[in-house]
C-alpha positions in Angstrom: 83.7 -25.1 -11.6 83.3 -23.5 -15.0 79.6 -24.4 -14.9 79.1 -22.7 -11.6 80.7 -19.5 -12.8 78.7 -19.6 -16.0 75.4 -20.1 -14.0 76.4 -17.3 -11.7 77.0 -15.0 -14.6 73.6 -15.9 -16.2 71.8 -15.2 -12.9 73.4 -11.8 -12.6 72.6 -11.0 -16.3 68.9 -11.9 -15.9 68.5 -10.2 -12.6 70.0 -7.0 -14.0 67.5 -7.2 -16.9 64.5 -7.1 -14.5 63.0 -3.7 -14.7 63.3 -1.8 -11.4 60.7 0.8 -10.6 62.2 3.9 -9.1 59.7 6.1 -7.2 61.6 9.2 -8.1 61.1 8.6 -11.8 57.3 8.8 -11.3 57.3 12.0 -9.2 55.7 14.9 -11.0 54.8 13.0 -14.1 51.6 13.2 -16.1 50.1 10.4 -18.3 47.2 10.1 -20.7 45.4 6.8 -21.2 45.9 5.4 -24.7 44.7 1.9 -24.3 42.3 -0.1 -22.0 42.5 -3.6 -23.5 39.1 -4.9 -24.5 37.4 -1.5 -24.6 37.2 1.3 -27.2 38.0 4.6 -25.5 35.5 7.4 -25.7 36.3 10.2 -28.1 34.5 12.8 -26.0 36.9 12.8 -23.0 40.2 11.4 -21.7 41.5 9.6 -18.7 44.7 10.8 -17.1 47.0 9.7 -14.3 49.2 12.2 -12.5 51.9 11.4 -9.9 52.8 14.1 -7.4 55.2 14.1 -4.5 55.1 11.1 -2.2 53.4 9.2 -5.1 50.1 10.8 -4.6 48.0 10.2 -7.6 45.2 12.2 -9.2 43.6 12.4 -12.6 40.5 12.4 -14.7 38.6 9.1 -15.2 36.8 10.4 -18.3 34.0 12.2 -16.4 35.1 12.4 -12.8 38.2 13.4 -11.0 39.9 10.9 -8.7 42.8 10.6 -6.3 44.7 8.1 -4.3 48.2 6.9 -3.5 50.7 4.6 -5.3 53.2 2.5 -3.4 56.4 1.0 -4.9 57.9 -1.9 -3.1 60.0 -4.8 -4.2 60.1 -3.3 -7.7 56.3 -3.5 -8.0 53.6 -0.8 -7.9 50.3 -0.8 -6.1 47.5 1.8 -6.3 45.6 2.3 -3.0 42.9 4.3 -1.5 41.3 5.5 -4.8 38.5 8.0 -4.3 36.6 10.1 -6.8 33.8 12.4 -7.5 30.4 10.9 -8.3 29.0 12.7 -11.4 27.1 10.5 -13.8 28.1 10.9 -17.5 26.1 8.3 -19.5 28.4 8.4 -22.6 31.5 7.5 -20.6 30.0 5.5 -17.7 31.2 2.1 -18.9 34.7 3.3 -19.7 35.0 5.1 -16.4 33.9 2.0 -14.4 36.3 -0.2 -16.4 39.2 2.3 -15.9 38.7 2.6 -12.1 38.3 -1.2 -11.8 41.5 -1.8 -13.7 43.4 0.9 -11.7 42.4 -0.9 -8.4 43.8 -4.2 -9.8 47.3 -2.9 -10.6 50.2 -4.7 -8.9 53.0 -4.2 -11.4 54.2 -1.7 -14.0 56.8 -1.2 -16.7 57.9 2.0 -18.5 59.1 1.7 -22.1 59.6 4.5 -24.7 57.5 7.1 -22.7 54.7 4.6 -22.2 53.5 3.4 -18.9 52.0 -0.1 -18.7 50.0 -0.9 -15.6 49.8 -4.6 -15.1 48.2 -7.3 -13.0 51.0 -9.9 -13.0 51.9 -10.1 -16.7 48.5 -9.0 -17.9 48.3 -5.4 -19.3 45.4 -3.5 -17.7 46.1 0.1 -18.8 48.6 1.8 -21.2 49.4 5.5 -20.8 51.6 7.9 -22.8 53.7 10.5 -21.0 52.4 14.0 -21.5 55.1 16.1 -19.8 
């Protein structure tokens, strides 16, 4: 009986440690990209991610503006229906394509110390720092 109680307590402890994403905590926040693993970010421009009401997203993908929608379900986040302008900027083209590709692969996230980590499973795709 002691073992069952101990196992039950361990399960509760570990389930409470799992980070839960609250949609309200994202509403009206602004983030600036600080890391795109495997790529050096351009110095000439920045990428941003803004969450508005109803988890509508928008931002700058170095050269172009983009928008879309985020969904949070089962404590995971998905980015959907991403659209953007189509200007060509040679100096940021590779970074922009990598950024948008990564954004479309997001299926999880965690927030720690004013940093937003967008993930695919456990793999970090994008790291942002909160700007507001």
